[in-house]
N, C-alpha and C positions, 0 to 999 in steps of 0.2 A: 677424738676417734683414735689417735695414735696410741694414747696410753690404754685404752682398752684391748687394742691388738696386741700391745706389748705384754700386757699381763696374762693374756690368753696363751700367748705364745710360749712364754716362760713356763707355765704350767704343763706344756706337752714336750719341751725339750729333753727331759731326762728319758721320757718314752722313746722319743726320735732317736737319741743317742744310742740307747740300748739297742734298739732295732738296727740301726747302722753298723754297729759294732758285732752283730749276730753273725754275719757271713765271715768277716775277717777282721783282724786287728787294723786299727788306723791311727795316725797321729793327729794331734789337735788341729792343725791347718787344714788337713784333709776334712775333718768333721765340719769346720767352719765353711770351707769351700763347699762341701756337699750341701750344707743347710742353705747356703745362699742360692743354690740352684732350684730350691723348692719355694714357690711363691708363698709368702706368709711366715716362713721360718728362718729367715736371715738373722744371725746373731753374730755379735762381735767377740772378740777374744777375751773381753773383760766379763762375758756371760758365760762362754764356754768352758775355759779353763777353771774356773771356780767349780762349775757343775761337775766337770770331770774329776776335780779332787774330792768332791762330796760323794760322788760314785765309787771312787777309789777307797776313800776312808770308810764306806759302809760296805765295803766288799763285793760291790756289784760289778766293778771292773777291776782289773789288775793293769799296772803300768810298768813298762820296761823301757829302757833306753837301748837304742840300736844305733849303729853306726849308719851314716847316710850312703847311699848308694852312689852318689856323685862326688863324694869326698868332702862334703860340707859337714856342718856340726852334727853331732847325734841327734837323733830324734826320739821323743818319748812316745812310744806305742802305747795304745790302749786297747785292751782285749776284754770281752765279756767273761765273766765266771759263771760257774754253775749257779751261785746265788743271783747273778745278774740275769741269767736265763729264766729261773724261776720269777723273777721279778718282772721281766718282759712278758711272760705268758700272763701273770696275774694283771699287770697294768694294761695289756692289750685287751683283755676279756673287760676290764673295767671301762676302758676308753669306748670300746664298741657298744657296750650297754648305755653309757653316758651319751654317746653320738645319735644312737637310736632315739634316746628319750628326748634330746635336744631338737633333733630333727622333726619329731612329731609335735612339739611344742611350737617350734618356729614355722614350721610349715613353709609357707611362701611369705615370710616376713617381709623380704624385699619388695614384694609387689603391694603391700599394705600403705604404701606413701603416695 
């Protein structure tokens, strides 16, 4: 069961990250922490940082180093780009369509056993 949940979660993490970055830039550890607070979306740095790199490489997010407010090491902040906002709108629509379809298929699948 854990493997199935992991595969499903990986499929939605990019959408989740884009949605989380829409209001304001965040650094990687903030994203990891925010995902951990949402049941079923927890992801480790080995998943999140490569995903952020992919999003940056494809132009959906921009990355910039900022000095730490508390005098620590600089942090790499990620912000959504115009291309990322377009992707967020498209992926959100696709997600809602898919979720509606799956909910109609699954119905009360939990009760079937």
